[in-house]
C-alpha positions in Angstrom: -79.1 335.5 -24.1 -77.4 334.3 -20.8 -74.5 335.9 -19.1 -71.3 335.1 -21.0 -70.3 331.4 -20.6 -66.8 332.1 -21.9 -64.9 335.3 -22.6 -61.5 335.7 -24.2 -59.0 337.1 -21.7 -56.8 338.9 -24.2 -57.5 342.4 -25.5 -56.0 341.5 -28.9 -57.2 339.0 -31.4 -60.7 337.8 -32.0 -62.1 338.6 -28.5 -64.5 335.6 -28.6 -67.5 335.6 -26.2 -70.0 332.7 -26.0 -73.6 332.7 -24.7 -76.5 330.4 -24.4 -79.7 331.9 -25.9 -83.4 331.2 -26.4 -85.0 331.7 -29.8 -88.0 334.0 -29.4 -90.3 332.1 -31.7 -89.6 328.4 -30.9 -88.1 328.8 -27.4 -85.3 326.4 -28.4 -82.1 326.8 -26.5 -79.1 327.7 -28.8 -75.5 328.9 -28.6 -74.4 332.3 -29.8 -70.7 333.1 -30.6 -69.8 336.7 -30.7 -66.3 337.3 -32.3 -64.2 339.9 -34.1 -63.3 337.9 -37.2 -60.5 338.7 -39.6 -61.7 340.8 -42.6 -60.1 339.1 -45.6 -62.0 338.2 -48.8 -60.2 334.9 -49.1 -61.3 333.6 -45.7 -64.7 331.8 -45.4 -67.2 332.7 -42.7 -67.5 330.1 -40.0 -71.2 329.8 -40.6 -70.6 329.1 -44.3 -68.0 326.4 -43.4 -70.4 324.6 -41.1 -73.2 324.8 -43.7 -70.9 323.2 -46.3 -69.9 320.5 -43.9 -73.5 319.7 -43.0 -74.5 319.5 -46.7 -71.6 317.0 -47.2 -73.0 314.8 -44.4 -70.4 315.5 -41.7 -71.6 314.3 -38.3 -71.0 315.6 -34.8 -70.9 319.2 -35.7 -73.4 321.9 -34.8 -76.1 323.1 -37.2 -76.2 326.8 -38.1 -79.4 328.6 -37.1 -78.2 332.0 -38.5 -75.0 334.0 -38.8 -73.8 337.3 -40.1 -71.9 340.5 -39.4 -73.1 343.0 -36.8 -74.0 346.3 -38.4 -73.9 349.8 -37.0 -77.6 350.7 -37.7 -80.0 347.9 -38.1 -80.1 345.4 -40.9 -79.1 347.9 -43.6 -76.1 349.5 -41.7 -72.5 349.0 -42.5 -70.6 346.3 -40.6 -68.8 347.2 -37.3 -65.1 347.2 -38.0 -61.8 347.9 -36.3 -59.6 350.8 -37.4 -56.3 350.1 -35.7 -54.8 348.4 -38.8 -55.0 351.6 -40.7 -52.2 353.1 -38.6 -49.6 350.3 -38.6 -47.6 351.8 -41.5 -47.5 355.3 -40.1 -44.0 356.4 -39.2 -44.8 357.2 -35.6 -46.0 353.6 -35.1 -43.0 352.1 -36.8 -40.7 354.2 -34.6 -42.4 352.7 -31.5 -42.2 349.1 -32.8 -39.1 348.8 -35.0 -38.9 345.0 -34.6 -39.7 343.1 -37.8 -43.1 341.4 -37.7 -44.3 342.6 -34.3 -47.3 344.4 -35.9 -48.4 341.5 -38.1 -51.2 340.5 -35.7 -52.9 343.9 -36.2 -55.3 343.1 -39.0 -58.7 344.5 -40.0 -61.6 342.8 -38.1 -65.4 342.7 -38.4 -67.9 342.1 -35.6 -69.6 338.7 -36.4 -72.1 336.5 -34.7 -72.9 332.8 -35.2 -75.9 331.0 -33.7 -75.9 327.2 -33.6 -78.4 324.6 -32.3 -75.9 322.8 -29.9 -75.9 324.4 -26.5 -73.8 322.0 -24.5 -71.2 321.8 -21.9 -67.4 321.9 -22.2 -65.5 318.6 -22.4 -63.9 319.6 -19.1 -67.2 318.6 -17.4 -66.9 315.0 -18.4 -67.9 312.3 -15.9 -65.4 309.6 -16.1 -63.0 307.9 -18.6 -65.8 306.6 -20.8 -67.3 310.0 -21.4 -63.9 311.6 -22.0 -62.9 309.0 -24.6 -66.4 308.7 -26.1 -66.8 312.5 -26.7 -63.2 312.7 -28.1 -63.9 309.8 -30.4 -67.1 311.6 -31.7 -65.0 314.7 -32.4 -62.4 312.5 -34.1 -65.1 311.2 -36.4 -66.1 314.7 -37.2 -62.5 315.5 -38.3 -62.3 312.3 -40.4 -65.8 313.1 -42.0 -64.7 316.6 -42.8 -61.5 315.3 -44.4 -63.1 312.5 -46.4 -66.4 314.1 -47.4 -65.4 317.8 -47.7 -61.6 317.9 -48.0 -61.6 320.2 -45.0 -59.3 320.4 -41.9 -60.3 322.0 -38.6 -56.9 323.5 -37.6 -57.9 324.1 -33.9 -58.7 320.7 -32.3 -58.5 321.4 -28.6 -60.3 320.6 -25.4 -62.4 323.8 -25.3 -63.6 323.1 -28.8 -65.2 319.7 -27.9 -68.7 320.1 -26.5 -70.8 317.6 -24.5 -74.4 317.5 -25.5 -77.3 315.1 -24.7 -79.7 314.8 -27.6 -83.4 314.6 -26.8 -84.5 311.2 -25.7 -80.9 310.0 -25.4 -79.5 308.7 -22.1 -75.8 309.7 -22.6 -74.0 312.8 -23.7 -72.1 312.8 -27.0 -69.3 315.0 -28.4 -69.5 317.8 -30.9 -66.6 319.5 -32.5 -67.2 323.3 -32.6 -65.3 326.5 -33.5 -64.6 325.9 -37.2 -63.5 329.4 -37.7 -60.0 328.3 -38.9 -61.3 325.4 -40.9 -60.6 325.4 -44.6 -60.2 323.2 -47.7 -56.9 321.3 -47.8 -56.2 322.7 -51.2 -56.5 326.2 -49.8 -54.5 325.8 -46.5 -51.2 327.1 -47.9 -52.9 330.1 -49.6 -54.9 330.8 -46.5 -51.8 330.7 -44.3 -50.3 333.4 -46.6 -53.3 335.5 -46.2 -53.5 334.8 -42.5 -49.8 334.8 -41.7 -50.9 336.9 -38.7 -53.2 334.2 -37.4 -52.1 331.7 -34.8 -53.4 328.3 -36.1 -55.0 326.8 -33.1 -54.6 326.6 -29.4 -50.9 326.2 -28.5 -51.4 323.6 -25.7 -53.0 321.2 -28.2 -51.2 321.9 -31.4 -49.0 319.4 -33.2 -45.3 319.5 -32.8 -44.7 320.5 -36.4 -47.4 323.2 -36.3 -45.6 324.8 -33.3 -42.0 324.3 -34.3 -41.5 323.9 -38.0 -41.3 327.2 -39.9 -43.6 327.2 -42.9 -45.4 324.0 -42.0 -48.6 323.4 -43.9 -51.4 322.2 -41.6 -52.9 318.8 -42.6 -55.0 316.0 -41.3 -52.2 314.5 -39.2 -51.9 317.7 -37.3 -55.6 317.6 -36.3 -55.3 313.9 -35.3 -52.2 314.6 -33.2 -54.1 317.2 -31.3 -56.5 314.5 -30.0 -53.7 312.8 -28.2 -53.0 316.0 -26.2 -56.8 316.5 -25.6 -57.1 313.1 -24.0 -53.8 313.4 -22.0 -54.7 316.8 -20.7 -58.2 315.8 -19.7 -57.1 312.6 -18.0 -54.1 314.0 -16.2 -56.0 317.0 -14.9 -59.4 315.5 -13.9 -59.2 311.7 -13.5 -57.9 310.0 -10.4 
């Protein structure tokens, strides 16, 4: 694998790190995501979500090469897990953090890796208005496809999660929507939010108004679509003349 292309700058949360890599057998260039996922039985793995979307015919998403939890000792070891959540109910911890809800983000996590076939560049490297709008429209079609064919919402549409990639023998780069870790079936959004009450649903700079401000708001297709407005505005205002 390469040096990290992107590293989360916070010491709490998923601590996501992204790499380019080369498959030893085929020499194909791939992307590897290394993350500490939430360890809840009701939450699907990102690799499983992507495979389901691909089976349903959703376009402009990466294809899973392989995925799974990182184990302590080879293939047969136990998954690497965090232990901090075991202490949140201890009296000495509660005495240090008496405020209601301040420890809700401390949840059990498992070390997880996902390898996909799309090793592209972030949308921030777009060259002109046409590429910005074209790639965003491709990601928009991925969201619509996921909704119409798989009853699934992304829940984290943002500029960092749209990747520019030039398919072989093609002249122009196209957009792919990545990071489906928060994606889930519409019928399960409310249930998942109860399980993941500790989870922030998306990237604040690109989240819909209701997702940010309305208590108990259930994320839907409209929230994903509203995020595209902020992606285009942010990209245009920051990088276009």
